[in-house]
C-alpha positions in Angstrom: 162.2 18.4 -25.6 159.9 21.1 -24.7 159.7 23.4 -28.0 158.2 26.5 -26.8 157.4 29.0 -30.1 159.2 26.9 -31.8 159.0 23.4 -33.9 161.0 20.7 -34.9 164.0 21.4 -37.8 165.1 17.1 -37.9 167.0 17.2 -40.9 164.3 16.3 -43.7 161.7 16.3 -41.6 159.0 18.3 -43.0 156.8 21.0 -41.0 155.1 24.8 -41.5 155.7 28.0 -40.2 152.4 30.2 -40.2 152.8 33.8 -41.0 150.1 36.5 -39.1 147.3 37.0 -40.1 148.0 38.0 -43.8 151.0 36.7 -43.8 152.8 34.3 -46.3 153.0 31.2 -44.4 155.9 28.3 -45.6 156.1 24.4 -45.7 159.9 23.6 -44.7 162.2 21.1 -44.6 164.5 20.6 -41.5 168.1 21.0 -42.2 169.3 19.0 -38.5 170.8 22.0 -37.1 171.9 20.5 -33.8 173.4 23.9 -32.5 169.5 25.1 -32.3 168.4 21.5 -31.1 167.3 20.8 -34.9 165.1 23.7 -33.6 163.2 26.8 -36.1 160.7 29.1 -35.1 156.8 28.4 -35.1 156.4 31.8 -37.1 157.4 35.4 -37.0 157.3 36.6 -33.3 155.2 39.7 -31.7 157.1 43.2 -32.6 154.2 44.5 -30.0 152.3 43.5 -27.0 148.5 42.7 -27.7 147.6 45.5 -25.4 150.0 48.0 -27.5 148.5 46.8 -31.0 144.8 47.3 -29.2 145.8 51.2 -28.4 147.7 51.7 -31.5 145.7 50.5 -34.1 142.0 50.7 -35.2 139.7 48.6 -37.4 140.3 50.3 -40.8 143.8 49.7 -40.2 143.0 45.9 -39.7 140.4 45.8 -43.0 143.2 47.8 -44.9 146.1 45.0 -43.5 143.9 41.7 -44.5 141.8 43.4 -47.7 143.2 39.9 -49.2 142.4 37.4 -46.8 139.0 36.3 -46.2 139.3 37.1 -41.9 137.4 39.0 -39.2 137.8 41.8 -39.0 136.4 43.4 -36.0 137.8 45.7 -32.7 137.9 41.9 -31.1 141.1 40.5 -33.1 143.0 43.6 -33.7 145.9 42.5 -31.7 146.5 40.1 -34.4 147.5 42.7 -37.5 150.1 41.9 -39.5 151.9 45.2 -38.2 152.0 43.6 -34.3 154.5 40.9 -35.8 158.0 40.7 -37.2 158.6 40.3 -41.2 158.2 36.7 -42.1 160.5 37.1 -44.6 163.4 38.2 -42.6 162.5 35.8 -40.0 162.9 32.8 -42.4 166.1 34.4 -44.0 167.4 34.1 -40.2 167.0 30.8 -39.8 168.1 29.9 -43.3 170.8 27.4 -41.9 167.5 25.4 -39.6 165.2 24.5 -42.4 165.0 24.9 -46.3 161.8 26.6 -47.7 159.7 23.9 -49.9 156.6 26.4 -50.8 155.7 29.8 -50.1 152.1 29.7 -49.4 149.2 33.0 -49.6 147.0 33.4 -46.9 143.4 33.7 -48.3 141.4 32.4 -45.0 142.2 33.5 -41.6 140.4 31.5 -38.2 140.9 33.1 -34.5 138.7 32.1 -32.3 
């Protein structure tokens, strides 16, 4: 099976669901939900395109949104601003029948090539 934007969530299998730049990430254990092909999301997913994010937000917005994270804060990464992504807590709540959250991780460093 090919999983695009998803990871395996077989019963008992551990995985990581990364948050966006500046958001939480999660260590999870799969629940083996066959209706989802034993899969879950691989992160929050975007609420807007990269192009729209670059037009809508500034470097100053990026600096404020990622003040607590060591990461690039320049025009080349504005498309990764946290506000361009869905709320990770809502995403995790929506897939509570797919995975169990074992640990919640706080972003400290985010590397974008």
